[in-house]
N, C-alpha and C positions, 0 to 999 in steps of 0.2 A: 504494500500500500504506500503510495507516494503522495505526500502532502507538502505544498509550498505555501509559506506564510510571507505575505508582503507586509513587513513591519512598517514600511513607508513607500510612497510613490514619488517621493522627492529624490532628486539626484543632483550631484555637483558636476556631472558631465552632461554633454549635449550630443550624444552619439547620433550620427546621421540616420542609422537604420533602426533605431530602438523601437520595439513594438509595444512599449509601455508608455502611455501618456503621463507626463509628469504633473503631479498635483501635490500641493503642500498638505498632505495628509499623513498622520502617524496613527498606528493602531493603538487603541486603549488597552489597558490591562484586563478590563472586563471582557472586551471582544476576544483578546487572546485566550482567556479562560474558556470562552464559548467554543473557540476553535479547537482547543485541546479536548474539551468534552466531545466534540464532533469526531475528532480523530479516534479516540478510544472507543466511542460508541459504534463507529462504522468499520472498525478493523476486526476481522474474524479472529477468534481465539488462536493465539500462538503464531499468527502471521507477522512477518517482519514489517516494521514501520520505518519509513524514511521521511524525515522532516527537513526541509530546506528553507533557510532564511533568504529572502529575496527582496528586490526593490524595483524601482529606484536603487539607491545605494543603501543596503541594509546596515552597514557599519556607521552610517550617520546616526543610527539609533542603537549604538553598542550597549549603552546602559539598559535600554529596554530589552534587548536580546538577553542580557543576563537575567533579567526578571522572568522572562518567558521560559528560559531553560530551567530556572528554579521551579516554576510551575509544573513543567513536564516531569522533572525528576522527583517531585513530591506528589505526583498524581497517584491515587491509590492503586491503579492497575499498572504502574510503571514497570514493575519487575516481571509482569506477565508476558511481555512482548520483547522480541529482539528489536533493538532500536538503533538507528543511525541518524545522526544530525549533521548537517553541513551548512555552510554559508557560502553564497556566491557573491563576490565583490568585484568592483571595477579596479581595485588595486591602488586607489589613491589615498586610502585611509588605513594605516597599519602602524602598530607600535608594539613594544614589549608586553604591555598589559593585555592587549588583545591576544597575542600569541600565548601568553601564560594561561588565559581563560580557555582558549581553544584546546590547549593541551590538557588542562585539568579536567575538562568535560568531554574529551575525545571527540571533538567536533571537526569534521572534515573542512578543508579550505580549498575552494576553487576560485581562481582568479581569471577574469576576462581580459584578454590582451590579444590584439590581432596580429602582432608580430613586431619586427624591428621598427625603429622610429619612423621611417618613410611610409610604413603601412599603418602603424598605430595612430600617428598624428593626422592622417588623412581623414579618419572617420571618428576617432574617439578623442574629442577635445573638451576642454572646459567651456563654460558658458560664454567666457570672454574670447573664445577662439584659440586660446593657448593650447598647445599640444600636451598630452599627458604621459608621453613615453618615458621621460627621464624619471618621473615619480614612480611610475609603475615598475620600471626596471629595478629601481632601488627596493621597492616592496618585494619583488621576486627574490632578490638576493637576500634580503632580511628574513623573509618568510622561509626560504629554503634552509637558512641557518638555524631557525628557531623551531620549525615544525617538522614532524616526521615525514610528511608528504605534502607536496603542492601540486595540484592539478591546474592545468591552464586550458582555457577555452578560447578559440579564435573563431570569429565569424567570417565566413567566406563571402565576398562580394564579387561582382564581375571585375572590379578593379584589382582586388587583392588575389584572386584565384591564380593568375600566372606567377605570383610570388610565393606560393605555398611552400615550395622546396626551401627557399631562403628563410621563410618563417619557421619551419620545423628546425632547420639548422641553427637559427638564432636561439630558439628555446633550448635546444640541446647545449649550446655554448654557455647558457646560463645555469646548466645543471638540471634542467627540468626533464623528466623522463616520461611523463604522462601527458599527452597532447590530444585534446579534443578539437576537431575541426567540424564546424557546422555551417552549411550554406544558409544564407539569407534567402529563403525561397520567395520572399515578396519582392525581391529585386528584379529589375528589368533584364533578365537573362535572355540572350539572343541564341539563334541557331549556331552561330559561330562559337559562342561560349560553350554550348553543349558539345560541339565537335572537338573542342580543345581540352575538355576536362579529362579525357582518357589519357592523353600524353602527360598532363600534369600529375595525375595519380601514378602513372608509370614511374615518374621521377621520384615520387614519394616511396614507391616500392623499392627503388634502388637504395635510397637512404635507409630504409628499414632493414634491408638485407645487410648493408655495410655495418649498421649498428650492431647487429648480431655477430658478424664476423669479428668485430673489434671487442666483443665481450661487454658492450654497453647497450643492451637492447632498449629500444624505445617502445612505448605504447602509442600508436597512432590510430585514433578511433576508426577512421573509415576502413582501415586494413584489419586491425585486431578484431573489431566487431564482426566483420564478415568472415574471418578465419574461424571464429567461434561458431558462427551460424553454419558454415560449410561443414565443419566437423560434426555438428549435431543434426545435419540433414535438413536444414531449413528452420525458419522461425516456428516455435511452438505457440500454442494458443495463449499461454500465460506471458509470452514475451511480446505479444503484439499490443497495439494501442488499447489502453484500458481507461481512457479519459471518461470521467463521469461515473466510473464504476470502481476503479482502484487508484484513480489519480484525481486530485482536487487541488485547487489554488484558492487562497483566501485573501481578499483585499483588505486594506486597513479598516474599512467600516464593516467587514464581515460578509461581503458578497462572495458567493462561491462560483468558481469557474472550473470547467473540466480539465484545463491545462493552463499553466502559467503563461504560455505564449499567446493565449487568446484573451488575456485580461484587457488589453487596450486601455480605455479610460477607467475601467473598473466599476462603471456605473451599474446600478441594478437593472436599468432598462436596456443594457447591452444585449444583443441577440445571442451572445454566448453565456450570459449569466444564467445559472441553473438553480439559484436560490440564495438564501441567507442562513447564517449559522443558527439562528433561533427559529427557523421555519422549515417545513418539509422540502425536500429537493423537488425540482421541477424538470426532470430529465427529458420530458417530452419536448422541451424547447430545442433540444439538440437535433430533432428531426427536421427542423426548419432549414438547417444548413447541409442537408443531404441531397445529393443529386438524385432525381427520381429514377427508380429501377436501375441503379448503376452502382453496385458495391465498389467496383473498380473499373477502369477503362476497359473497353472491349479488347484492345490489343494486349492487355495484361493476361487475358484468359489463355492465350496460346503462347505466352512468353516462356522460354525454357528456364529462366532464372527467377520466376515469380515467387517461388517459395523462399528465396534468399533476399528478397527485395522489401524495402519498407514502404510498399505501396499502400499500407494500412495506416500510416501515420496521419491522424486527423488534422493536427495543427499545421504540419508541413503541406498537406494537401490543400487546406483552406487558404494558406498564404499564397500558394502558387496557382490555384484554380478557382477559389471561391466556394469550394465544397469540401466537407470532411472526407468524402469518399471518392474524389476524382483526382487523379494524379496529374501533376503538371509536367511539361516536357523536360525541364531541367532536372527535376527530381529523378525522372526516369533515366536520363543520361548519367547523372552522378552515381546512382545506385548501380547501374550496369557496369560503369567503370570501376567502382570500388570492388564489386564482386569479382570481376575478371582479374584485376591486379592482385587482390587478396589470394585468389587461387594460385596465381603464378608465383607469388612470394612463398606461399606455403609449400608448393611442390619443389621449388628451388632450395629452400632451406632444409626441408626434410631429406632431400636427396644428398645435400652437401654435408649436413651436420647431424643427421639422425633425428629421432623423435624429439620435438621441442615444445609441443603445444598442448600438453595434457591439461594445463590450467584453463585453456580455452574450452576444452570439452566439458570441464566441470562448471563452466559459466563464470570464470574469474580471469578473463584475459589480461586484465591490468597487472596481474602478478608477473607477467613476463618482464616488465620494466624494473622489477625488484630483484631479478636474478643476480 
């Protein structure tokens, strides 16, 4: 069960592609308590709970996060569920106190950074237009020194896609081993972009193989994720989109959305809002965003790699096609490229170095970067 808590929708950056409308709202402790009640009420007995602090920039409300974590840890059913807490930050706010708190409460740390300065400062700037790259790089260095693991997430845009190899090499030079790469599916991708993504991923595959040969393996999400799925024979039902069923996001005022990427302005009258924390869920609202009689595109039905493809991702589909269940052309191209390159990487490394990917079969591919 995945729950995302928007402690605020305020942010100190003004990223060009951000899918969250900035509002000067902060969650109250009363609403936080209602959210936690919802979480424990809606999670089946014994199932793992994942709680992520999000924003805006969540660390603008660091003191509040501390209070919410206390509420979670003192909840009567706290010990009855496996629990994983994380925070996703833009990397502009960090210090020793934050690191000490994260370590003390075993909270995961994921930092959003699009790459080296020429990439980062193009799209992730402060409100006055100043670039954030130098501050974020300092945070990466400090967090890597103080925390057991630092994950980094880079948003791929049409402008930054050709520079993905340099971006991964930049992160590696800073000591980061776990790299998530996520396309902005709402961007104006062209047929030319779709045609080039294969060669870009091929280069990522070469970097991936070299990192293994050098004894410093990297986790690169488009490749590791697909290697895991290839080994397991395709996505299983529990791995597919569960938005509105096993995935929920909560805005500062307690409005509920089926996925954090669909929050937008966070208003109760949003077409994606499925209720409030103190009221019954309205899951029927989700049907309004479904393409009639089309679970997926007709061409997907005969595609040889459909079982390994994220054609079921509701938020990605909506951002690229306007419907939860209709795939956009760039998602199709990116998925096909990542599957093909992942298979080639897997076959190459298994032939050269022997069995390497047992942790992928068990569903924990990120362990490869800790070898």
